[in-house]
C-alpha positions in Angstrom: 98.1 121.0 97.7 95.8 123.8 96.4 96.0 122.5 92.8 94.3 119.4 94.1 92.3 121.4 96.2 90.8 123.2 93.4 90.6 120.3 90.9 88.4 118.3 93.4 86.0 121.6 94.4 85.6 122.3 90.4 85.2 118.9 89.2 88.0 119.5 86.0 91.0 117.9 84.9 89.8 115.0 83.8 87.7 114.6 87.4 84.6 115.1 84.9 83.8 112.0 85.1 82.9 112.1 89.1 79.6 113.6 90.2 78.4 114.6 93.5 81.8 115.0 94.9 82.4 115.7 98.2 85.7 115.9 100.4 86.6 116.9 103.1 90.4 118.1 103.8 92.6 118.1 107.1 96.0 118.9 107.1 97.6 117.0 103.8 94.8 114.4 103.7 91.8 114.6 101.5 88.7 112.3 102.1 86.2 112.1 99.2 82.6 110.6 98.0 81.2 111.0 94.5 79.3 109.0 92.0 81.0 107.6 89.0 78.9 106.3 86.3 76.0 105.6 89.0 78.5 104.1 91.5 78.9 105.6 94.7 82.8 105.8 95.4 85.2 107.0 98.0 88.4 107.5 99.0 91.4 109.3 100.4 94.7 111.2 99.4 97.6 111.8 101.1 99.8 114.8 99.8 103.6 114.7 100.8 106.2 117.4 99.2 107.5 114.7 96.7 104.7 112.0 96.5 100.5 111.4 96.5 99.2 108.2 97.6 95.6 107.3 96.8 93.6 104.7 98.0 89.9 104.3 96.2 86.7 102.2 97.9 84.7 100.7 94.7 81.2 98.7 95.2 81.7 95.1 94.0 79.7 95.7 91.0 82.3 98.0 90.1 85.4 96.0 89.9 85.2 95.3 86.1 86.0 99.0 85.6 89.3 99.5 88.2 91.6 99.2 86.1 90.4 102.0 83.8 89.0 104.2 86.4 92.6 103.8 88.0 93.9 105.1 84.7 92.0 107.7 84.2 92.3 109.2 87.8 95.9 108.8 87.4 96.2 110.6 84.5 94.1 113.2 85.8 96.4 113.6 89.1 99.4 114.4 86.8 97.5 116.8 85.0 96.7 118.8 87.9 100.5 118.6 89.6 102.5 118.9 86.4 
């Protein structure tokens, strides 16, 4: 969990696409809001011992970029948790 918190606060490890990152941590859950390519995005991470579940809210206009964003975030989380 410390690695996730460090990556969220520094914007490193592939998360540099996110600007103006703000997050709140409560126990093993993170809620975040940021901008990506000018779009406001928000979401949550739920960290368990063996898994990480993530949900992301995108504006309608950003839907065409969903798969690209999803693959970048997945790759970044793999790097952070490796």
